N, C-alpha and C positions, 0 to 999 in steps of 0.2 A: 179178854186177852189184852195184854200189853201192846199198843201200837208198835213200839221199837222191835218188840220180840216178832209180833207176825211181819213185819216189813223185813227183818234178816231172814227169817224162814222163808218167805214167798217172793219177795221181789228186793233180793239183796243187793246193797249198795245204792239203793234208791234214797235220796233225801227228799223227804216231805216238804217241799216249798215249791212256789210257782216255777213253771216251765218243767213240770215232771216228764211231758212227752219229749223233751229234749235230752233228757237223763236217760229215758228208757226206750229202746229202740221199737219195742212193740206198742204204738200208742195212735191217736188220731189227735188233730188240732181242729176243730170246728169253729168257723165265725159264726156269730150271732148277729141277727138283725140288718143283715148285708141288704143294701140299695134302700136304706131308708136313713138320712142323716139324723143325729138327735136333736137338732134345732129346726126350726122353720125360718122364713127369712124376716119374722120378726122377734126372733130370739125365744120363742117359746117351744118346749118340748114336743116331738111329735110322738104322743103316747102310741102311735102304730108302731115305732120302732119296737118300745119296750115290749108290747103284746106280741111281736113276732119273736122277740128273744125269749120270753117266757114260754111261750108254745114249742120252740125249738129245744130250750133245756129240760122242759117236763117232758117231752118226747122223747129226748136221748136217755133220760134217767130211767124212764120205764122200761125202756128197750134192755137195759143193763141191771135193774134191779128188781127182785119180786119184794112183795109184803113181808114174806116170812124169812128173807134171807137176813144173816147176820152181818150187822153194820158197826164200824167202828166209825164215828162221828168226830172228826178231829180239826180242832181250830188253833191256828198258829197268831199270836198276838205280840206285835213287835213293839217295844217301849225301851225307854231310858231305863239304867239300872236304879232301883229304890224307887221308881215311880209306880204308884199303886193305880191297879186297873180299876175305872171305874165302874163300867159295865162291858159286856160282851154281846149280849142280845143274840145270842144262838140257842143256848139251850133252854134257858127257863120260860121263855116264851113259847117254845116249839116242841116241848116234851109233853106227850098226852098224859103220862103219869108222873106227876111230880117227884115222886118217890125215887125214879131215876136219878135226879140230881144227887142222889147219895153215893152212886156209883162214880161221879166224875172224876177222873184223875187229873192232876196237873203236874207239869214237869218244867224246869227251867234248863233251857239249850243256849249256848251260844248264838249272838248274832249271826245269821247266815249268809249276810250280804256284804257290804262294803267292809273289808277288811279293816280299813282305817276307824271304823266306827264299832268295831268288836270291843273296845274298852268301855265304851260309854253305854252301849245297848245290849239287849239280851231279848230272847224268844219265849214266852211262856205259851206252853203248848196244852191245851185243853184235849181229853179224848174220852169218849163214852162208848163203850160197848152195848148195844143193844140190838132190836130187830128192826127193820126199817118201817113196819107199822107203828113202832113207838113214836114216831118223830112226825111233825107237820113238813114234810120235805118241802112242798110246793111254797112255803112261805121262806125257806131258806134260799131256795133258788131264786125267788124274786128279791129277795134282801141284796143277795150277791151282786145281782145285776142291776139295782137300784144303786148301789154304794156311792157312785159320784154324782147323784142328782138328787140334793136334799128334798125336794118338793114332792117326791115319789117314796111312797111307804110300801110294804115293810123296809126298814135299813138295820144294819149292822150300827153297833156304836163305835164311835172313833177313839182310840187310844193313841194320844200322841198325834204324829201327821198321820198314821196308818190305820186303814180299816183291817180287820181280822181276814185272814184267810181260811177259808172252809174245805175241808176234803170228805169227801163220801168215799168210804174205803168198804167195799162189798168182801167181806170174809168168807164168806161162801162160795162165791166164783172167782176171787182173786182179780178184781177190778177197781180202780180207782178213778172217780170223777172229780175235777177240781173247775169250778166256773170262776174265772178271774175278773170279770165285770161284765158290761153289756155288750163287749167287743166279741166274746168267745169263751170255749171252754177247752179244757183237756181230758183226754181219756187214754188210761193205760192198762194194758192187762198182763198176766205173766205168759199166757200162751196167744199166738196169733189167731187161732180159731175161734177165740170168745170175741173177738173184734171184727171178724169178717163179715159177718151179716149185717152188721150195724155199719160198716163203711159202704158195703153194696147197695144198702139203701138209702144212704144219706151223703154220697160223695158229692152231693151238689151244695153240701154247706161247707166244702172243704175249699182253700185257696187253691186254685189251679197251679201255682208254682210248688206246692208241696204235693200234689197227688201222686205224683210219680213214685217219690221216696217211701210215703206212706203205703201205697200199695206193694212196693217191694218187700217193706218190713213185715208187712201181712201175709205175704206169700201169694198175692193176687196178681193176676196179668196186668202188665204196665198200661194197658187200655181201659183205664179203671173210670170211666164216666158212666157209672152204671146208672144213675138215674137223674133225669132232667126235670122232674116234678118239682 
């Protein structure tokens, strides 16, 4: 299924770019790695922070996706017009069956951010319709978390000034997960009841400032500090 067709039918009006939970009312913004700063006093990376973020991202993913679910794995690459994409490092290293590369779809879209840069930039969108079991998901989650920290691997390739944005679209459950970097991730769904159990289990990973509005959007009571663990 084409990703644009899927979105138009199931989550109409959504633009698949960062801050999806601000575009769509049924969503959760989770903080990752909270309580541990990225660097210690000597400027060295605190690996415990990244291990915590990996574990949180993997936990959230497994709450929302089963191995047999239909997955549309979407990657946005932002670059100057006429610039050649060097590498993406999302699909080729992380597909269990390399024959699935033949099903990879590529589209060119207008640059979705600063209007002043639209004339000089564009967005290349890659998408692959497969099943969750066909993808090494954990590697992709880690690469998204690692993207701003060159010593850490795996990592995506940078094209121009930006790293790609990768979205996991669960076409079976109509849920989308986006990990923007080591600081957090966004989840949206077409119906509130699909995210209620997730929020009730992991509300302690949500910024206190956002809890009231998220609970309201999910149809949950305002006293939403469901879990302290």
